[in-house]
Biopython code that builds the backbone (N, CA, C, O; Angstrom):
import numpy as np
from Bio.PDB.StructureBuilder import StructureBuilder

atoms = [
    (1, "MET", "N", (13.747, -15.061, -12.737)),
    (1, "MET", "CA", (13.272, -14.153, -11.729)),
    (1, "MET", "C", (13.868, -12.785, -12.001)),
    (1, "MET", "O", (15.036, -12.656, -12.368)),
    (2, "HIS", "N", (13.020, -11.740, -11.810)),
    (2, "HIS", "CA", (13.449, -10.366, -12.041)),
    (2, "HIS", "C", (13.299, -9.544, -10.778)),
    (2, "HIS", "O", (12.383, -9.777, -9.989)),
    (3, "LYS", "N", (14.179, -8.595, -10.581)),
    (3, "LYS", "CA", (14.064, -7.667, -9.469)),
    (3, "LYS", "C", (13.089, -6.575, -9.877)),
    (3, "LYS", "O", (13.289, -5.906, -10.890)),
    (4, "LEU", "N", (12.040, -6.393, -9.095)),
    (4, "LEU", "CA", (11.026, -5.389, -9.414)),
    (4, "LEU", "C", (11.500, -3.988, -9.064)),
    (4, "LEU", "O", (11.401, -3.070, -9.878)),
    (5, "CYS", "N", (12.015, -3.828, -7.848)),
    (5, "CYS", "CA", (12.436, -2.500, -7.427)),
    (5, "CYS", "C", (13.599, -2.615, -6.447)),
    (5, "CYS", "O", (13.880, -3.680, -5.896)),
    (6, "GLU", "N", (14.250, -1.501, -6.257)),
    (6, "GLU", "CA", (15.339, -1.440, -5.298)),
    (6, "GLU", "C", (15.109, -0.218, -4.422)),
    (6, "GLU", "O", (14.834, 0.871, -4.927)),
    (7, "THR", "N", (15.221, -0.396, -3.117)),
    (7, "THR", "CA", (15.001, 0.721, -2.201)),
    (7, "THR", "C", (16.336, 1.333, -1.802)),
    (7, "THR", "O", (17.375, 0.675, -1.864)),
    (8, "PRO", "N", (16.300, 2.601, -1.391)),
    (8, "PRO", "CA", (17.530, 3.214, -0.888)),
    (8, "PRO", "C", (18.054, 2.441, 0.324)),
    (8, "PRO", "O", (17.307, 1.684, 0.945)),
    (9, "THR", "N", (19.295, 2.622, 0.654)),
    (9, "THR", "CA", (19.949, 1.881, 1.735)),
    (9, "THR", "C", (19.191, 1.970, 3.053)),
    (9, "THR", "O", (19.113, 0.979, 3.779)),
    (10, "ASP", "N", (18.634, 3.126, 3.379)),
    (10, "ASP", "CA", (17.958, 3.315, 4.663)),
    (10, "ASP", "C", (16.453, 3.018, 4.616)),
    (10, "ASP", "O", (15.742, 3.307, 5.579)),
    (11, "THR", "N", (15.965, 2.451, 3.523)),
    (11, "THR", "CA", (14.544, 2.152, 3.357)),
    (11, "THR", "C", (14.375, 0.678, 3.006)),
    (11, "THR", "O", (15.215, 0.096, 2.320)),
    (12, "HIS", "N", (13.273, 0.072, 3.485)),
    (12, "HIS", "CA", (13.002, -1.315, 3.125)),
    (12, "HIS", "C", (11.503, -1.549, 2.963)),
    (12, "HIS", "O", (10.684, -0.764, 3.441)),
    (13, "VAL", "N", (11.163, -2.623, 2.291)),
    (13, "VAL", "CA", (9.773, -3.010, 2.069)),
    (13, "VAL", "C", (9.224, -3.581, 3.370)),
    (13, "VAL", "O", (9.855, -4.429, 3.999)),
    (14, "THR", "N", (8.037, -3.108, 3.773)),
    (14, "THR", "CA", (7.433, -3.529, 5.035)),
    (14, "THR", "C", (6.090, -4.227, 4.862)),
    (14, "THR", "O", (5.582, -4.823, 5.812)),
    (15, "SER", "N", (5.502, -4.165, 3.658)),
    (15, "SER", "CA", (4.238, -4.861, 3.407)),
    (15, "SER", "C", (3.992, -4.972, 1.902)),
    (15, "SER", "O", (4.495, -4.175, 1.109)),
    (16, "LEU", "N", (3.198, -5.990, 1.531)),
    (16, "LEU", "CA", (2.855, -6.247, 0.126)),
    (16, "LEU", "C", (1.409, -6.703, 0.026)),
    (16, "LEU", "O", (0.896, -7.352, 0.938)),
    (17, "ALA", "N", (0.739, -6.362, -1.097)),
    (17, "ALA", "CA", (-0.611, -6.872, -1.337)),
    (17, "ALA", "C", (-0.909, -6.806, -2.833)),
    (17, "ALA", "O", (-0.766, -5.755, -3.457)),
    (18, "TRP", "N", (-1.323, -7.940, -3.403)),
    (18, "TRP", "CA", (-1.726, -7.991, -4.810)),
    (18, "TRP", "C", (-3.120, -7.405, -4.972)),
    (18, "TRP", "O", (-3.994, -7.645, -4.139)),
    (19, "ALA", "N", (-3.336, -6.641, -6.035)),
    (19, "ALA", "CA", (-4.661, -6.077, -6.327)),
    (19, "ALA", "C", (-5.614, -7.174, -6.748)),
    (19, "ALA", "O", (-5.205, -8.168, -7.349)),
    (20, "GLN", "N", (-6.883, -6.993, -6.432)),
    (20, "GLN", "CA", (-7.905, -7.970, -6.777)),
    (20, "GLN", "C", (-8.713, -7.567, -8.000)),
    (20, "GLN", "O", (-9.315, -8.424, -8.647)),
    (21, "GLN", "N", (-8.739, -6.280, -8.332)),
    (21, "GLN", "CA", (-9.658, -5.814, -9.361)),
    (21, "GLN", "C", (-9.449, -6.466, -10.725)),
    (21, "GLN", "O", (-10.390, -6.548, -11.514)),
    (22, "ALA", "N", (-8.281, -6.912, -11.006)),
    (22, "ALA", "CA", (-8.004, -7.541, -12.298)),
    (22, "ALA", "C", (-8.076, -9.064, -12.213)),
    (22, "ALA", "O", (-7.703, -9.755, -13.162)),
    (23, "GLY", "N", (-8.544, -9.585, -11.100)),
    (23, "GLY", "CA", (-8.649, -11.036, -10.948)),
    (23, "GLY", "C", (-7.406, -11.625, -10.335)),
    (23, "GLY", "O", (-6.483, -10.898, -9.966)),
    (24, "PRO", "N", (-7.373, -12.949, -10.223)),
    (24, "PRO", "CA", (-6.261, -13.615, -9.547)),
    (24, "PRO", "C", (-4.927, -13.464, -10.265)),
    (24, "PRO", "O", (-3.875, -13.674, -9.661)),
    (25, "SER", "N", (-4.954, -13.106, -11.532)),
    (25, "SER", "CA", (-3.697, -12.950, -12.266)),
    (25, "SER", "C", (-3.312, -11.473, -12.392)),
    (25, "SER", "O", (-2.636, -11.086, -13.345)),
    (26, "SER", "N", (-3.730, -10.671, -11.455)),
    (26, "SER", "CA", (-3.450, -9.245, -11.484)),
    (26, "SER", "C", (-1.948, -8.983, -11.524)),
    (26, "SER", "O", (-1.158, -9.716, -10.927)),
    (27, "SER", "N", (-1.574, -7.933, -12.233)),
    (27, "SER", "CA", (-0.160, -7.571, -12.259)),
    (27, "SER", "C", (0.108, -6.326, -11.428)),
    (27, "SER", "O", (1.221, -5.800, -11.453)),
    (28, "LEU", "N", (-0.899, -5.839, -10.684)),
    (28, "LEU", "CA", (-0.734, -4.647, -9.856)),
    (28, "LEU", "C", (-0.432, -5.054, -8.418)),
    (28, "LEU", "O", (-1.197, -5.785, -7.790)),
    (29, "LEU", "N", (0.699, -4.567, -7.910)),
    (29, "LEU", "CA", (1.155, -4.904, -6.573)),
    (29, "LEU", "C", (1.316, -3.629, -5.755)),
    (29, "LEU", "O", (1.954, -2.677, -6.203)),
    (30, "ALA", "N", (0.739, -3.610, -4.556)),
    (30, "ALA", "CA", (0.942, -2.502, -3.618)),
    (30, "ALA", "C", (2.118, -2.855, -2.719)),
    (30, "ALA", "O", (2.230, -3.979, -2.230)),
    (31, "VAL", "N", (2.987, -1.881, -2.511)),
    (31, "VAL", "CA", (4.185, -2.072, -1.696)),
    (31, "VAL", "C", (4.228, -0.977, -0.631)),
    (31, "VAL", "O", (4.226, 0.210, -0.955)),
    (32, "GLY", "N", (4.266, -1.376, 0.626)),
    (32, "GLY", "CA", (4.433, -0.427, 1.724)),
    (32, "GLY", "C", (5.899, -0.372, 2.111)),
    (32, "GLY", "O", (6.595, -1.387, 2.078)),
    (33, "THR", "N", (6.370, 0.816, 2.477)),
    (33, "THR", "CA", (7.789, 0.969, 2.787)),
    (33, "THR", "C", (8.014, 1.585, 4.163)),
    (33, "THR", "O", (7.103, 2.142, 4.774)),
    (34, "SER", "N", (9.236, 1.469, 4.622)),
    (34, "SER", "CA", (9.610, 2.017, 5.924)),
    (34, "SER", "C", (9.699, 3.537, 5.902)),
    (34, "SER", "O", (9.761, 4.163, 6.960)),
    (35, "ASP", "N", (9.708, 4.142, 4.720)),
    (35, "ASP", "CA", (9.750, 5.611, 4.645)),
    (35, "ASP", "C", (8.362, 6.208, 4.395)),
    (35, "ASP", "O", (8.231, 7.264, 3.776)),
    (36, "HIS", "N", (7.322, 5.510, 4.891)),
    (36, "HIS", "CA", (5.939, 6.000, 4.960)),
    (36, "HIS", "C", (5.192, 5.994, 3.642)),
    (36, "HIS", "O", (4.112, 6.581, 3.578)),
    (37, "LYS", "N", (5.678, 5.388, 2.616)),
    (37, "LYS", "CA", (5.061, 5.429, 1.291)),
    (37, "LYS", "C", (4.280, 4.157, 0.974)),
    (37, "LYS", "O", (4.583, 3.070, 1.466)),
    (38, "VAL", "N", (3.273, 4.335, 0.141)),
    (38, "VAL", "CA", (2.574, 3.220, -0.482)),
    (38, "VAL", "C", (2.825, 3.368, -1.979)),
    (38, "VAL", "O", (2.437, 4.364, -2.589)),
    (39, "GLN", "N", (3.471, 2.380, -2.554)),
    (39, "GLN", "CA", (3.791, 2.408, -3.978)),
    (39, "GLN", "C", (2.917, 1.401, -4.710)),
    (39, "GLN", "O", (2.601, 0.335, -4.180)),
    (40, "LEU", "N", (2.528, 1.749, -5.934)),
    (40, "LEU", "CA", (1.825, 0.806, -6.803)),
    (40, "LEU", "C", (2.749, 0.455, -7.956)),
    (40, "LEU", "O", (3.311, 1.329, -8.616)),
    (41, "TRP", "N", (2.894, -0.849, -8.184)),
    (41, "TRP", "CA", (3.779, -1.349, -9.227)),
    (41, "TRP", "C", (3.011, -2.210, -10.217)),
    (41, "TRP", "O", (2.220, -3.066, -9.824)),
    (42, "ASP", "N", (3.246, -1.980, -11.492)),
    (42, "ASP", "CA", (2.763, -2.872, -12.538)),
    (42, "ASP", "C", (3.868, -3.901, -12.736)),
    (42, "ASP", "O", (4.893, -3.617, -13.356)),
    (43, "VAL", "N", (3.651, -5.086, -12.208)),
    (43, "VAL", "CA", (4.683, -6.114, -12.214)),
    (43, "VAL", "C", (4.958, -6.610, -13.631)),
    (43, "VAL", "O", (6.101, -6.898, -13.987)),
    (44, "GLU", "N", (3.915, -6.706, -14.422)),
    (44, "GLU", "CA", (4.083, -7.184, -15.798)),
    (44, "GLU", "C", (4.986, -6.252, -16.603)),
    (44, "GLU", "O", (5.838, -6.713, -17.362)),
    (45, "LYS", "N", (4.801, -4.943, -16.437)),
    (45, "LYS", "CA", (5.606, -3.952, -17.153)),
    (45, "LYS", "C", (6.866, -3.562, -16.378)),
    (45, "LYS", "O", (7.713, -2.829, -16.889)),
    (46, "GLN", "N", (6.982, -4.054, -15.146)),
    (46, "GLN", "CA", (8.126, -3.776, -14.268)),
    (46, "GLN", "C", (8.373, -2.280, -14.110)),
    (46, "GLN", "O", (9.487, -1.789, -14.290)),
    (47, "ARG", "N", (7.283, -1.563, -13.762)),
    (47, "ARG", "CA", (7.431, -0.123, -13.535)),
    (47, "ARG", "C", (6.498, 0.342, -12.423)),
    (47, "ARG", "O", (5.426, -0.223, -12.207)),
    (48, "GLN", "N", (6.932, 1.377, -11.733)),
    (48, "GLN", "CA", (6.113, 1.954, -10.674)),
    (48, "GLN", "C", (5.038, 2.821, -11.310)),
    (48, "GLN", "O", (5.336, 3.654, -12.166)),
    (49, "VAL", "N", (3.795, 2.630, -10.899)),
    (49, "VAL", "CA", (2.663, 3.382, -11.426)),
    (49, "VAL", "C", (2.495, 4.689, -10.658)),
    (49, "VAL", "O", (2.258, 5.742, -11.251)),
    (50, "ARG", "N", (2.620, 4.612, -9.332)),
    (50, "ARG", "CA", (2.490, 5.819, -8.507)),
    (50, "ARG", "C", (3.010, 5.566, -7.102)),
    (50, "ARG", "O", (3.244, 4.428, -6.697)),
    (51, "SER", "N", (3.183, 6.664, -6.368)),
    (51, "SER", "CA", (3.572, 6.617, -4.968)),
    (51, "SER", "C", (2.602, 7.497, -4.195)),
    (51, "SER", "O", (2.302, 8.617, -4.609)),
    (52, "MET", "N", (2.107, 6.978, -3.054)),
    (52, "MET", "CA", (1.104, 7.717, -2.287)),
    (52, "MET", "C", (1.574, 7.882, -0.849)),
    (52, "MET", "O", (2.195, 6.986, -0.276)),
    (53, "ASP", "N", (1.267, 9.038, -0.278)),
    (53, "ASP", "CA", (1.634, 9.287, 1.112)),
    (53, "ASP", "C", (0.388, 9.239, 1.987)),
    (53, "ASP", "O", (-0.703, 8.918, 1.515)),
    (54, "GLY", "N", (0.559, 9.558, 3.252)),
    (54, "GLY", "CA", (-0.552, 9.544, 4.187)),
    (54, "GLY", "C", (-0.149, 9.081, 5.567)),
    (54, "GLY", "O", (-0.889, 9.275, 6.531)),
    (55, "HIS", "N", (1.015, 8.471, 5.671)),
    (55, "HIS", "CA", (1.504, 7.985, 6.964)),
    (55, "HIS", "C", (2.740, 8.777, 7.386)),
    (55, "HIS", "O", (3.426, 9.383, 6.562)),
    (56, "SER", "N", (3.005, 8.755, 8.700)),
    (56, "SER", "CA", (4.203, 9.410, 9.226)),
    (56, "SER", "C", (5.192, 8.392, 9.788)),
    (56, "SER", "O", (6.194, 8.756, 10.403)),
    (57, "ALA", "N", (4.895, 7.112, 9.565)),
    (57, "ALA", "CA", (5.773, 6.021, 9.993)),
    (57, "ALA", "C", (5.586, 4.873, 9.000)),
    (57, "ALA", "O", (4.785, 4.983, 8.072)),
    (58, "ARG", "N", (6.316, 3.779, 9.187)),
    (58, "ARG", "CA", (6.293, 2.683, 8.213)),
    (58, "ARG", "C", (4.875, 2.186, 7.939)),
    (58, "ARG", "O", (4.004, 2.223, 8.808)),
    (59, "VAL", "N", (4.674, 1.728, 6.728)),
    (59, "VAL", "CA", (3.401, 1.142, 6.309)),
    (59, "VAL", "C", (3.504, -0.356, 6.556)),
    (59, "VAL", "O", (4.236, -1.059, 5.860)),
    (60, "SER", "N", (2.774, -0.837, 7.544)),
    (60, "SER", "CA", (2.946, -2.217, 7.996)),
    (60, "SER", "C", (1.879, -3.185, 7.499)),
    (60, "SER", "O", (2.033, -4.396, 7.661)),
    (61, "SER", "N", (0.794, -2.681, 6.895)),
    (61, "SER", "CA", (-0.239, -3.585, 6.387)),
    (61, "SER", "C", (-0.994, -2.924, 5.242)),
    (61, "SER", "O", (-1.155, -1.704, 5.198)),
    (62, "LEU", "N", (-1.455, -3.766, 4.313)),
    (62, "LEU", "CA", (-2.180, -3.305, 3.129)),
    (62, "LEU", "C", (-3.332, -4.255, 2.843)),
    (62, "LEU", "O", (-3.209, -5.463, 3.048)),
    (63, "ALA", "N", (-4.460, -3.711, 2.367)),
    (63, "ALA", "CA", (-5.598, -4.545, 1.992)),
    (63, "ALA", "C", (-6.379, -3.866, 0.873)),
    (63, "ALA", "O", (-6.683, -2.676, 0.951)),
    (64, "TRP", "N", (-6.699, -4.626, -0.163)),
    (64, "TRP", "CA", (-7.450, -4.131, -1.312)),
    (64, "TRP", "C", (-8.938, -4.421, -1.151)),
    (64, "TRP", "O", (-9.321, -5.450, -0.596)),
    (65, "ASN", "N", (-9.768, -3.508, -1.640)),
    (65, "ASN", "CA", (-11.203, -3.707, -1.811)),
    (65, "ASN", "C", (-11.567, -3.030, -3.128)),
    (65, "ASN", "O", (-11.941, -1.857, -3.153)),
    (66, "ARG", "N", (-11.454, -3.775, -4.212)),
    (66, "ARG", "CA", (-11.600, -3.272, -5.587)),
    (66, "ARG", "C", (-10.575, -2.170, -5.848)),
    (66, "ARG", "O", (-9.374, -2.438, -5.844)),
    (67, "ASN", "N", (-11.030, -0.925, -6.078)),
    (67, "ASN", "CA", (-10.110, 0.184, -6.357)),
    (67, "ASN", "C", (-9.703, 0.946, -5.107)),
    (67, "ASN", "O", (-9.016, 1.964, -5.195)),
    (68, "LEU", "N", (-10.119, 0.464, -3.955)),
    (68, "LEU", "CA", (-9.763, 1.081, -2.687)),
    (68, "LEU", "C", (-8.642, 0.269, -2.045)),
    (68, "LEU", "O", (-8.764, -0.942, -1.860)),
    (69, "LEU", "N", (-7.565, 0.943, -1.712)),
    (69, "LEU", "CA", (-6.445, 0.306, -1.032)),
    (69, "LEU", "C", (-6.335, 0.923, 0.358)),
    (69, "LEU", "O", (-6.189, 2.138, 0.491)),
    (70, "SER", "N", (-6.405, 0.099, 1.377)),
    (70, "SER", "CA", (-6.269, 0.571, 2.750)),
    (70, "SER", "C", (-4.867, 0.233, 3.242)),
    (70, "SER", "O", (-4.353, -0.861, 3.013)),
    (71, "SER", "N", (-4.266, 1.201, 3.923)),
    (71, "SER", "CA", (-2.925, 0.993, 4.465)),
    (71, "SER", "C", (-2.941, 1.273, 5.964)),
    (71, "SER", "O", (-3.524, 2.257, 6.420)),
    (72, "GLY", "N", (-2.297, 0.397, 6.714)),
    (72, "GLY", "CA", (-2.159, 0.575, 8.149)),
    (72, "GLY", "C", (-0.705, 0.828, 8.476)),
    (72, "GLY", "O", (0.189, 0.254, 7.853)),
    (73, "GLY", "N", (-0.468, 1.687, 9.453)),
    (73, "GLY", "CA", (0.907, 2.050, 9.735)),
    (73, "GLY", "C", (1.297, 2.007, 11.200)),
    (73, "GLY", "O", (0.474, 1.834, 12.099)),
    (74, "ARG", "N", (2.577, 2.171, 11.387)),
    (74, "ARG", "CA", (3.124, 2.241, 12.744)),
    (74, "ARG", "C", (2.634, 3.499, 13.463)),
    (74, "ARG", "O", (2.688, 3.580, 14.690)),
    (75, "ASP", "N", (2.156, 4.474, 12.693)),
    (75, "ASP", "CA", (1.616, 5.713, 13.260)),
    (75, "ASP", "C", (0.206, 5.534, 13.815)),
    (75, "ASP", "O", (-0.420, 6.509, 14.231)),
    (76, "SER", "N", (-0.303, 4.297, 13.829)),
    (76, "SER", "CA", (-1.619, 3.899, 14.347)),
    (76, "SER", "C", (-2.788, 4.370, 13.484)),
    (76, "SER", "O", (-3.929, 4.378, 13.945)),
    (77, "LEU", "N", (-2.522, 4.757, 12.252)),
    (77, "LEU", "CA", (-3.577, 5.200, 11.336)),
    (77, "LEU", "C", (-3.903, 4.118, 10.313)),
    (77, "LEU", "O", (-3.068, 3.277, 9.982)),
    (78, "ILE", "N", (-5.139, 4.163, 9.823)),
    (78, "ILE", "CA", (-5.542, 3.418, 8.630)),
    (78, "ILE", "C", (-5.945, 4.469, 7.614)),
    (78, "ILE", "O", (-6.822, 5.292, 7.877)),
    (79, "VAL", "N", (-5.307, 4.444, 6.454)),
    (79, "VAL", "CA", (-5.582, 5.419, 5.402)),
    (79, "VAL", "C", (-6.193, 4.673, 4.221)),
    (79, "VAL", "O", (-5.671, 3.646, 3.787)),
    (80, "HIS", "N", (-7.310, 5.201, 3.702)),
    (80, "HIS", "CA", (-7.952, 4.639, 2.520)),
    (80, "HIS", "C", (-7.525, 5.456, 1.302)),
    (80, "HIS", "O", (-7.609, 6.684, 1.304)),
    (81, "HIS", "N", (-7.067, 4.758, 0.265)),
    (81, "HIS", "CA", (-6.605, 5.389, -0.972)),
    (81, "HIS", "C", (-7.483, 4.901, -2.126)),
    (81, "HIS", "O", (-7.616, 3.694, -2.334)),
    (82, "ASP", "N", (-8.081, 5.827, -2.876)),
    (82, "ASP", "CA", (-8.768, 5.469, -4.116)),
    (82, "ASP", "C", (-7.721, 5.584, -5.218)),
    (82, "ASP", "O", (-7.349, 6.690, -5.611)),
    (83, "VAL", "N", (-7.252, 4.458, -5.708)),
    (83, "VAL", "CA", (-6.106, 4.456, -6.628)),
    (83, "VAL", "C", (-6.455, 4.980, -8.020)),
    (83, "VAL", "O", (-5.565, 5.131, -8.857)),
    (84, "ARG", "N", (-7.728, 5.260, -8.281)),
    (84, "ARG", "CA", (-8.144, 5.755, -9.603)),
    (84, "ARG", "C", (-7.972, 7.256, -9.765)),
    (84, "ARG", "O", (-7.992, 7.760, -10.887)),
    (85, "VAL", "N", (-7.802, 7.980, -8.659)),
    (85, "VAL", "CA", (-7.805, 9.443, -8.734)),
    (85, "VAL", "C", (-6.511, 10.033, -8.181)),
    (85, "VAL", "O", (-5.827, 9.415, -7.365)),
    (86, "ALA", "N", (-6.189, 11.243, -8.642)),
    (86, "ALA", "CA", (-4.958, 11.905, -8.209)),
    (86, "ALA", "C", (-4.995, 12.225, -6.719)),
    (86, "ALA", "O", (-4.018, 11.974, -6.013)),
    (87, "GLU", "N", (-6.097, 12.770, -6.232)),
    (87, "GLU", "CA", (-6.269, 13.039, -4.799)),
    (87, "GLU", "C", (-6.729, 11.743, -4.148)),
    (87, "GLU", "O", (-7.904, 11.581, -3.820)),
    (88, "HIS", "N", (-5.797, 10.834, -3.969)),
    (88, "HIS", "CA", (-6.073, 9.447, -3.616)),
    (88, "HIS", "C", (-6.628, 9.236, -2.218)),
    (88, "HIS", "O", (-7.389, 8.294, -1.998)),
    (89, "ARG", "N", (-6.263, 10.096, -1.264)),
    (89, "ARG", "CA", (-6.672, 9.862, 0.127)),
    (89, "ARG", "C", (-8.154, 10.186, 0.288)),
    (89, "ARG", "O", (-8.555, 11.345, 0.173)),
    (90, "CYS", "N", (-8.967, 9.164, 0.553)),
    (90, "CYS", "CA", (-10.410, 9.363, 0.677)),
    (90, "CYS", "C", (-10.918, 9.099, 2.081)),
    (90, "CYS", "O", (-12.120, 9.200, 2.328)),
    (91, "GLY", "N", (-10.041, 8.768, 2.994)),
    (91, "GLY", "CA", (-10.448, 8.573, 4.376)),
    (91, "GLY", "C", (-9.278, 8.198, 5.253)),
    (91, "GLY", "O", (-8.325, 7.559, 4.807)),
    (92, "THR", "N", (-9.362, 8.604, 6.514)),
    (92, "THR", "CA", (-8.351, 8.246, 7.502)),
    (92, "THR", "C", (-9.062, 7.831, 8.779)),
    (92, "THR", "O", (-9.920, 8.557, 9.282)),
    (93, "LEU", "N", (-8.711, 6.679, 9.295)),
    (93, "LEU", "CA", (-9.285, 6.182, 10.536)),
    (93, "LEU", "C", (-8.268, 6.334, 11.656)),
    (93, "LEU", "O", (-7.137, 5.859, 11.558)),
    (94, "LYS", "N", (-8.691, 7.003, 12.722)),
    (94, "LYS", "CA", (-7.843, 7.208, 13.888)),
    (94, "LYS", "C", (-8.503, 6.516, 15.068)),
    (94, "LYS", "O", (-9.730, 6.416, 15.110)),
    (95, "GLY", "N", (-7.742, 6.048, 16.001)),
    (95, "GLY", "CA", (-8.318, 5.428, 17.180)),
    (95, "GLY", "C", (-7.486, 4.291, 17.733)),
    (95, "GLY", "O", (-7.648, 3.904, 18.890)),
    (96, "HIS", "N", (-6.602, 3.755, 16.920)),
    (96, "HIS", "CA", (-5.713, 2.714, 17.430)),
    (96, "HIS", "C", (-4.651, 3.352, 18.314)),
    (96, "HIS", "O", (-4.220, 4.481, 18.079)),
    (97, "ALA", "N", (-4.242, 2.615, 19.323)),
    (97, "ALA", "CA", (-3.217, 3.119, 20.234)),
    (97, "ALA", "C", (-1.819, 2.684, 19.818)),
    (97, "ALA", "O", (-0.827, 3.259, 20.266)),
    (98, "GLN", "N", (-1.737, 1.655, 18.950)),
    (98, "GLN", "CA", (-0.446, 1.144, 18.520)),
    (98, "GLN", "C", (-0.473, 0.872, 17.016)),
    (98, "GLN", "O", (-1.447, 1.190, 16.334)),
    (99, "GLU", "N", (0.585, 0.291, 16.523)),
    (99, "GLU", "CA", (0.754, -0.013, 15.104)),
    (99, "GLU", "C", (-0.384, -0.891, 14.578)),
    (99, "GLU", "O", (-0.835, -1.814, 15.256)),
    (100, "VAL", "N", (-0.836, -0.588, 13.368)),
    (100, "VAL", "CA", (-1.840, -1.413, 12.697)),
    (100, "VAL", "C", (-1.075, -2.496, 11.940)),
    (100, "VAL", "O", (-0.507, -2.242, 10.877)),
    (101, "CYS", "N", (-1.068, -3.700, 12.496)),
    (101, "CYS", "CA", (-0.237, -4.783, 11.983)),
    (101, "CYS", "C", (-0.922, -5.633, 10.910)),
    (101, "CYS", "O", (-0.245, -6.356, 10.178)),
    (102, "GLY", "N", (-2.230, -5.559, 10.808)),
    (102, "GLY", "CA", (-2.932, -6.366, 9.816)),
    (102, "GLY", "C", (-4.237, -5.732, 9.431)),
    (102, "GLY", "O", (-4.911, -5.109, 10.252)),
    (103, "LEU", "N", (-4.596, -5.896, 8.155)),
    (103, "LEU", "CA", (-5.866, -5.398, 7.620)),
    (103, "LEU", "C", (-6.461, -6.461, 6.694)),
    (103, "LEU", "O", (-5.731, -7.209, 6.043)),
    (104, "ARG", "N", (-7.778, -6.517, 6.645)),
    (104, "ARG", "CA", (-8.442, -7.383, 5.675)),
    (104, "ARG", "C", (-9.877, -6.904, 5.526)),
    (104, "ARG", "O", (-10.567, -6.668, 6.518)),
    (105, "TRP", "N", (-10.324, -6.761, 4.288)),
    (105, "TRP", "CA", (-11.699, -6.392, 4.011)),
    (105, "TRP", "C", (-12.585, -7.633, 4.035)),
    (105, "TRP", "O", (-12.177, -8.703, 3.582)),
    (106, "SER", "N", (-13.789, -7.489, 4.559)),
    (106, "SER", "CA", (-14.751, -8.594, 4.562)),
    (106, "SER", "C", (-15.354, -8.742, 3.167)),
    (106, "SER", "O", (-15.777, -7.752, 2.570)),
    (107, "PRO", "N", (-15.400, -9.973, 2.641)),
    (107, "PRO", "CA", (-16.015, -10.153, 1.316)),
    (107, "PRO", "C", (-17.510, -9.909, 1.388)),
    (107, "PRO", "O", (-18.203, -10.012, 0.376)),
]
sb = StructureBuilder()
sb.init_structure("model")
sb.init_model(0)
sb.init_chain("A")
sb.init_seg("    ")
for serial, (resi, resn, name, xyz) in enumerate(atoms, 1):
    if name == "N":
        sb.init_residue(resn, " ", resi, " ")
    sb.init_atom(name, np.array(xyz, "f"), 0.0, 1.0, " ", f" {name:<3s}", serial, name[0])
structure = sb.get_structure()
């Protein structure tokens, strides 16, 4: 077993989701953190691919739909990220009154 990443003392992992685009053996993992970030990790290469912002509170849920990664946060937002492009934020949904605790795309 290998340690993929280590967070600073005041930060912790709050959500995880494996990417689907590469099939069930995907090595791309999305990691939500308490410091408002969504990180993408290549688990096979054991390196962070990118870090994306969009929330002002912890990222509590993640869901993949091909190259679109949706993140839900304690800030009551759902942010859609297109992981293929530098300007990743392609949509923000507002309307929840509390934390978005779970997300799932319909097949």
